[in-house]
C-alpha positions as CSV (number, residue, x, y, z in Angstrom):
1,X,-62.9,279.5,-11.7
2,X,-61.5,277.6,-14.7
3,X,-61.1,273.8,-14.2
4,X,-59.1,271.4,-16.4
5,X,-59.9,267.7,-16.2
6,X,-57.2,265.3,-17.4
7,X,-58.5,262.2,-19.2
8,X,-61.1,260.9,-21.5
9,X,-63.1,258.1,-19.8
10,X,-66.2,257.8,-17.8
11,X,-64.5,258.9,-14.6
12,X,-63.4,262.1,-16.3
13,X,-66.8,262.6,-17.8
14,X,-68.4,262.6,-14.3
15,X,-65.6,264.8,-12.9
16,X,-66.3,267.4,-15.7
17,X,-70.1,267.0,-15.2
18,X,-69.7,267.7,-11.5
19,X,-67.3,270.6,-12.0
20,X,-69.7,272.1,-14.6
21,X,-72.4,272.1,-11.9
22,X,-70.3,273.7,-9.2
23,X,-71.2,277.3,-8.5
24,X,-67.6,278.2,-8.2
25,X,-66.8,277.1,-11.7
26,X,-67.2,279.2,-14.9
27,X,-65.5,277.0,-17.4
28,X,-64.5,273.3,-17.7
29,X,-61.9,272.0,-20.1
30,X,-60.8,268.4,-20.7
31,X,-57.5,267.0,-22.0
32,X,-58.1,265.2,-24.3
33,X,-61.8,264.8,-23.4
34,X,-64.1,262.7,-25.7
35,X,-67.0,263.2,-28.0
36,X,-69.3,262.1,-25.1
37,X,-68.1,264.9,-22.8
38,X,-68.8,267.9,-25.0
39,X,-72.1,268.7,-23.2
40,X,-70.1,269.6,-20.0
41,X,-66.6,270.5,-21.1
42,X,-64.6,272.1,-23.9
43,X,-62.4,269.2,-25.2
44,X,-58.9,270.3,-26.1
45,X,-57.7,267.1,-27.8
46,X,-54.4,267.4,-25.9
47,X,-53.1,263.9,-24.9
48,X,-53.1,263.2,-21.2
49,X,-49.5,262.1,-21.7
50,X,-48.3,265.4,-23.3
51,X,-47.1,267.2,-20.3
52,X,-45.6,270.1,-22.2
53,X,-48.9,270.8,-24.0
54,X,-50.9,270.5,-20.8
55,X,-48.7,273.0,-19.0
56,X,-48.8,275.4,-21.9
57,X,-52.6,275.1,-22.1
58,X,-53.0,275.6,-18.4
59,X,-50.9,278.7,-18.4
60,X,-52.3,280.3,-21.5
61,X,-55.9,279.7,-20.4
62,X,-55.2,280.7,-16.7
63,X,-56.5,277.4,-15.4
64,X,-57.3,277.7,-11.6
65,X,-57.4,274.0,-10.9
66,X,-56.3,270.9,-12.8
67,X,-57.8,267.6,-11.7
68,X,-56.0,264.5,-12.9
69,X,-58.3,261.5,-13.6
70,X,-56.4,258.5,-14.7
71,X,-53.5,256.7,-13.0
72,X,-51.0,256.6,-15.9
73,X,-50.3,260.4,-16.0
74,X,-50.0,260.4,-12.2
75,X,-47.3,257.7,-12.3
76,X,-45.6,259.6,-15.2
77,X,-45.2,262.7,-12.9
78,X,-47.8,265.0,-14.4
79,X,-48.7,266.4,-11.0
80,X,-45.0,267.1,-10.3
81,X,-44.7,268.9,-13.5
82,X,-47.7,271.2,-12.8
83,X,-46.5,271.9,-9.3
84,X,-43.1,272.8,-10.6
85,X,-44.8,275.4,-12.8
86,X,-46.7,276.8,-9.7
87,X,-50.0,275.6,-11.0
88,X,-52.7,274.3,-8.7
89,X,-53.3,270.6,-9.2
90,X,-55.3,267.9,-7.5
91,X,-53.5,264.6,-7.9
92,X,-50.6,262.9,-6.2
93,X,-47.0,263.3,-7.1
94,X,-45.2,260.4,-8.8
95,X,-43.7,259.2,-5.5
96,X,-47.1,259.3,-3.7
97,X,-48.9,257.6,-6.6
98,X,-46.7,254.5,-6.2
99,X,-49.3,253.4,-3.6
100,X,-51.2,252.4,-6.7
101,X,-48.4,251.9,-9.2
102,X,-46.8,249.0,-7.2
103,X,-48.8,246.5,-5.3
104,X,-45.7,245.2,-3.6
105,X,-44.9,248.8,-2.4
106,X,-48.4,249.3,-1.1
107,X,-48.2,245.9,0.7
108,X,-44.9,246.9,2.3
109,X,-46.4,250.2,3.6
110,X,-49.4,248.4,5.0
111,X,-47.1,245.9,6.8
112,X,-44.8,248.6,8.2
113,X,-47.7,250.7,9.5
114,X,-50.0,247.9,10.6
115,X,-52.8,248.7,8.1
116,X,-55.0,245.6,8.0
117,X,-54.6,243.5,4.8
118,X,-54.1,239.9,3.8
119,X,-50.8,238.1,4.1
120,X,-48.7,238.1,0.9
121,X,-45.4,237.3,-0.8
122,X,-43.7,238.9,-3.9
123,X,-42.1,236.8,-6.7
124,X,-40.4,237.4,-10.0
125,X,-39.6,233.7,-10.7
126,X,-42.4,231.4,-11.9
127,X,-41.1,228.2,-10.2
128,X,-40.7,229.9,-6.8
129,X,-44.1,231.5,-7.1
130,X,-45.7,228.1,-8.1
131,X,-44.0,226.4,-5.1
132,X,-45.6,229.1,-2.8
133,X,-49.0,228.4,-4.4
134,X,-48.5,224.6,-3.6
135,X,-47.6,225.5,0.0
136,X,-50.6,227.8,0.5
137,X,-53.2,226.1,-1.6
138,X,-56.2,227.6,-3.1
139,X,-58.1,229.9,-3.1
140,X,-55.3,232.5,-3.6
141,X,-55.1,235.9,-5.3
142,X,-52.6,236.5,-8.1
143,X,-51.7,240.1,-8.9
144,X,-49.4,241.7,-11.5
145,X,-47.4,244.2,-9.5
146,X,-47.9,247.2,-11.7
147,X,-50.7,248.9,-13.6
148,X,-52.8,246.5,-15.7
149,X,-56.1,248.5,-16.2
150,X,-57.9,246.4,-13.7
151,X,-57.2,243.2,-15.6
152,X,-54.0,242.0,-13.8
153,X,-55.8,240.3,-10.9
154,X,-56.9,236.7,-10.7
155,X,-58.8,235.2,-7.8
156,X,-57.7,231.6,-8.3
157,X,-60.1,229.0,-6.7
158,X,-57.9,226.1,-7.8
159,X,-54.1,225.8,-7.9
160,X,-54.2,225.3,-11.7
161,X,-55.9,228.6,-12.1
162,X,-53.1,230.2,-10.1
163,X,-50.4,228.5,-12.2
164,X,-52.1,229.7,-15.4
165,X,-52.3,233.3,-14.1
166,X,-48.6,233.1,-13.0
167,X,-47.7,231.8,-16.4
168,X,-49.5,234.6,-18.2
169,X,-47.8,237.3,-16.0
170,X,-44.3,236.0,-15.5
171,X,-43.6,233.7,-18.5
172,X,-45.8,235.1,-21.3
173,X,-45.3,238.7,-20.0
174,X,-49.0,239.4,-20.8
175,X,-48.8,242.7,-18.9
176,X,-45.3,243.7,-19.9
177,X,-43.3,245.6,-17.3
178,X,-46.3,245.7,-15.0
179,X,-45.9,241.9,-14.6
180,X,-42.1,241.9,-13.8
181,X,-43.2,240.9,-10.3
182,X,-46.2,239.2,-9.0
183,X,-47.9,239.5,-5.6
184,X,-49.5,236.3,-4.2
185,X,-52.0,237.2,-1.6
186,X,-54.3,235.6,0.9
187,X,-57.8,235.2,-0.2
188,X,-60.0,237.3,2.0
189,X,-63.6,236.4,2.8
190,X,-66.3,239.0,3.2
191,X,-68.0,241.6,1.1
192,X,-66.3,244.4,-0.8
193,X,-66.5,248.1,-0.1
194,X,-65.0,250.9,-2.2
195,X,-64.2,253.9,0.0
196,X,-62.6,257.1,-1.4
197,X,-61.4,260.2,0.3
198,X,-60.2,263.7,-0.6
199,X,-56.7,263.8,0.9
200,X,-54.1,266.5,1.4
201,X,-51.2,265.3,3.6
202,X,-52.8,264.0,6.8
203,X,-56.1,265.7,6.2
204,X,-58.6,263.0,5.1
205,X,-62.2,263.9,4.0
206,X,-64.0,260.6,3.3
207,X,-66.8,260.2,0.8
208,X,-69.8,257.9,1.0
209,X,-69.2,254.2,0.2
210,X,-69.8,252.3,-3.0
211,X,-69.6,248.8,-4.3
212,X,-68.6,247.9,-7.8
213,X,-68.9,244.6,-9.8
214,X,-65.6,243.5,-11.3
215,X,-66.5,240.3,-13.1
216,X,-67.7,240.6,-16.7
217,X,-70.9,238.5,-16.5
218,X,-74.0,238.0,-14.3
219,X,-73.6,236.1,-11.1
220,X,-70.0,237.4,-10.7
221,X,-68.8,235.0,-13.5
222,X,-66.1,235.5,-16.0
223,X,-62.8,237.5,-16.0
224,X,-62.1,240.6,-14.0
225,X,-62.7,243.9,-15.7
226,X,-62.2,247.5,-14.8
227,X,-65.8,247.4,-13.4
228,X,-69.2,246.6,-14.9
229,X,-71.4,248.7,-12.7
230,X,-71.6,250.2,-9.2
231,X,-74.0,251.5,-6.6
232,X,-74.0,253.9,-3.6
233,X,-74.7,253.8,-0.8
234,X,-73.9,250.2,0.3
235,X,-76.8,249.5,2.7
236,X,-75.1,246.5,4.3
237,X,-72.5,248.8,5.8
238,X,-73.5,251.6,8.3
239,X,-71.9,254.8,9.4
240,X,-69.8,253.0,12.0
241,X,-68.4,250.6,9.4
242,X,-67.3,253.6,7.3
243,X,-65.9,255.4,10.3
244,X,-63.9,252.4,11.3
245,X,-62.5,252.0,7.8
246,X,-61.4,255.7,7.8
247,X,-59.9,255.3,11.2
248,X,-58.1,252.0,10.6
249,X,-57.2,252.3,6.9
250,X,-57.5,255.7,5.2
251,X,-56.1,257.9,7.9
252,X,-53.2,255.6,8.7
253,X,-52.3,255.3,5.0
254,X,-52.3,259.1,4.5
255,X,-50.1,259.5,7.6
256,X,-47.8,256.7,6.5
257,X,-47.2,258.4,3.1
258,X,-46.3,261.7,4.8
259,X,-43.9,259.9,7.1
260,X,-42.3,258.1,4.1
261,X,-41.7,261.5,2.4
262,X,-44.5,260.8,-0.1
263,X,-47.0,263.6,0.9
264,X,-50.2,262.6,-0.9
265,X,-52.6,265.1,-2.4
266,X,-55.6,263.8,-4.4
267,X,-58.1,260.9,-4.1
268,X,-57.0,258.0,-2.0
269,X,-59.1,255.0,-2.8
270,X,-59.3,251.9,-0.6
271,X,-60.7,248.7,-2.0
272,X,-61.7,246.9,1.1
273,X,-62.9,243.5,2.1
274,X,-65.2,243.8,5.1
275,X,-64.3,240.7,7.0
276,X,-65.5,239.3,10.2
277,X,-62.4,240.8,11.8
278,X,-63.0,244.2,10.3
279,X,-62.0,246.0,7.1
280,X,-58.9,244.7,5.3
281,X,-57.3,246.4,2.2
282,X,-57.5,244.6,-1.1
283,X,-55.8,247.5,-3.0
284,X,-55.1,251.2,-2.9
285,X,-55.7,253.5,-5.9
286,X,-54.4,257.0,-6.2
287,X,-57.4,258.4,-8.0
288,X,-61.2,258.1,-8.2
289,X,-62.5,254.6,-8.9
290,X,-64.2,254.0,-12.2
291,X,-67.1,253.2,-12.2
292,X,-67.5,254.2,-8.5
293,X,-67.0,257.9,-9.3
294,X,-70.0,257.8,-11.5
295,X,-72.3,256.8,-8.6
296,X,-70.6,258.6,-5.8
297,X,-70.2,262.1,-7.3
298,X,-73.9,262.4,-8.3
299,X,-74.7,262.1,-4.5
300,X,-72.3,265.0,-3.6
301,X,-74.4,268.1,-3.0
302,X,-71.4,270.3,-2.1
303,X,-69.3,272.3,-4.5
304,X,-66.6,269.8,-5.4
305,X,-64.2,272.3,-6.9
306,X,-64.4,274.8,-4.1
307,X,-63.9,271.9,-1.6
308,X,-60.8,270.8,-3.4
309,X,-59.4,274.4,-3.4
310,X,-60.2,274.7,0.3
311,X,-58.4,271.4,1.0
312,X,-55.3,272.5,-1.0
313,X,-55.3,275.8,1.0
314,X,-55.1,273.9,4.3
315,X,-58.7,273.6,5.3
316,X,-60.9,270.6,6.0
317,X,-64.1,271.0,4.0
318,X,-67.4,269.5,5.2
319,X,-69.2,267.7,2.5
320,X,-73.0,267.3,2.1
321,X,-74.3,264.1,0.6
322,X,-77.7,263.2,-0.8
323,X,-79.5,260.4,1.0
324,X,-80.7,259.1,-2.4
325,X,-79.2,256.0,-4.0
326,X,-77.4,255.9,-7.3
327,X,-77.0,252.8,-9.3
328,X,-75.0,252.7,-12.6
329,X,-74.5,250.0,-15.2
330,X,-71.7,249.8,-17.8
331,X,-72.3,248.8,-21.4
332,X,-69.1,247.3,-22.8
333,X,-68.0,246.2,-26.3
334,X,-68.7,242.5,-26.9
335,X,-65.5,240.6,-26.1
336,X,-64.3,242.9,-23.3
337,X,-62.1,242.5,-21.3
338,X,-60.5,240.3,-24.1
339,X,-60.2,241.4,-27.7
340,X,-63.1,243.4,-29.2
341,X,-63.8,245.5,-32.3
342,X,-63.8,249.2,-32.3
343,X,-65.7,251.6,-34.6
344,X,-69.1,250.0,-34.1
345,X,-72.1,252.4,-34.1
346,X,-73.8,253.1,-30.8
347,X,-77.5,253.4,-31.6
348,X,-80.6,254.3,-29.6
349,X,-78.8,255.8,-26.7
350,X,-81.3,256.5,-23.9
351,X,-81.7,260.0,-22.6
352,X,-80.6,260.2,-19.0
353,X,-79.3,262.9,-16.6
354,X,-76.5,260.5,-15.5
355,X,-75.1,259.2,-18.7
356,X,-71.3,259.0,-18.8
357,X,-69.3,258.0,-21.8
358,X,-66.0,256.2,-21.7
359,X,-64.6,254.4,-24.8
360,X,-66.2,256.4,-27.6
361,X,-65.2,258.2,-30.8
362,X,-67.1,260.1,-33.5
363,X,-67.2,259.6,-37.2
364,X,-69.1,262.4,-38.8
365,X,-72.3,262.7,-36.7
366,X,-72.2,259.0,-35.6
367,X,-71.0,258.0,-32.1
368,X,-69.0,254.8,-32.2
369,X,-67.3,252.4,-29.9
370,X,-63.7,253.3,-29.1
371,X,-62.8,251.1,-26.2
372,X,-63.8,248.2,-23.9
373,X,-66.2,250.0,-21.6
374,X,-68.3,252.3,-23.7
375,X,-70.7,254.1,-21.4
376,X,-72.3,254.0,-18.0
377,X,-76.0,254.8,-17.4
378,X,-77.0,255.6,-13.9
379,X,-80.2,256.6,-12.1
380,X,-80.9,258.3,-8.8
381,X,-83.8,257.4,-6.6
382,X,-84.9,257.2,-2.9
383,X,-84.2,253.5,-2.8
384,X,-81.6,251.3,-4.5
385,X,-84.3,249.0,-6.1
386,X,-86.0,252.0,-7.6
387,X,-82.7,253.3,-9.1
388,X,-82.1,249.8,-10.5
389,X,-85.5,249.6,-12.1
390,X,-85.1,253.0,-13.8
391,X,-81.6,252.1,-15.1
392,X,-82.6,248.8,-16.7
393,X,-85.9,250.2,-18.1
394,X,-83.8,252.8,-20.0
395,X,-81.1,250.3,-21.0
396,X,-83.7,248.3,-22.9
397,X,-83.8,251.2,-25.4
398,X,-80.0,250.8,-26.2
399,X,-79.1,248.9,-29.3
400,X,-77.0,246.1,-27.9
401,X,-75.9,244.6,-31.2
402,X,-72.3,245.4,-30.4
403,X,-72.6,245.9,-26.6
404,X,-73.3,243.8,-23.5
405,X,-74.1,244.7,-19.9
406,X,-74.7,242.8,-16.7
407,X,-78.3,242.4,-15.6
408,X,-77.7,242.0,-11.9
409,X,-75.9,245.1,-10.7
410,X,-77.0,245.7,-7.1
411,X,-79.0,242.5,-6.8
412,X,-77.3,241.2,-3.6
413,X,-77.8,244.5,-1.7
414,X,-81.4,244.8,-2.9
415,X,-82.2,241.2,-1.9
416,X,-80.6,241.7,1.5
417,X,-82.5,244.9,2.1
418,X,-85.8,243.2,1.1
419,X,-85.0,240.3,3.4
420,X,-84.4,242.6,6.3
421,X,-87.9,244.2,6.1
């Protein structure tokens, strides 16, 4: 089988890495790919936004399966285009991907189909939104309605923080069209769980859980990012917690999209708050989480590509998962998620089996920073604390002149596990 992975980030690197290890796969391509992915994929350099070139490449090279990694091509209708050309693609159509593309749409689906989530209101006017904040008080969650690369969410612990976030989104138009509307949402208390599933219509095949760390700095301080590290499994949540989340969230969401004429094929991601009353949805994504994919897929022992093909052909594949833990830490450009410099050398990169590159480019033989999140280094071990020790031992080798990373990924789970002994 020939597999084409669309995208160039860390999520796409691990997708290509996993596909390259699948027994069913002979060749992996990436569009565009990156200099960090050349060990597992032939990088075409074709932009993920160039639908004509992607279709042409897929036809000429007789691609058997195209897996779309990032959200932007999905919302631009790349899956629709490939389907129109009778090509096999794993990723939702433009209509189905709206579950991620519009937070207000996702909230309306949850409300209509009784999928548990926090209360909310949608606004396009700053004054009306500010009045709502005054009525509700803080803490409150402020979200740009559209795609904002994981940076359009503010958990405001004071009313002033909420007013500032509203001003950035609605008045200063910090996120452009993505901020034409804002969703003000109830602050949910509990612990977060990222739960993803392979979905085709009403067939839902869940993965193991993961937890990521959104804040930029240690102790969950600083601004929200696209994710600074993740780990799997999440020992504080057992099999019954996962089953309940599938039963109350993922399965109803997949069924709701079918009923709404938005048949979903691809990865449905539920960002959950595990509250005292049960799982509640923080957000839905229409693709693999990043960095969650980098810690979940290394635990998948089954042939991913064959499982996807089986799902697309109407089956319900059974997946086998390693009991080992995987913990991964993101190294990001200094200044991220704000402004940062590109083109800085990445030196003394540790050797690791689970090293996934994101924002990188190459000048001659030198690998350089090309984005905010630059790489993720993960390790696998029998226990989470062992995986963490191995990761941070290796990260000490990395030249961090132009990079930074959190030092506390997984700490809460490891502390809780040690306290339970």
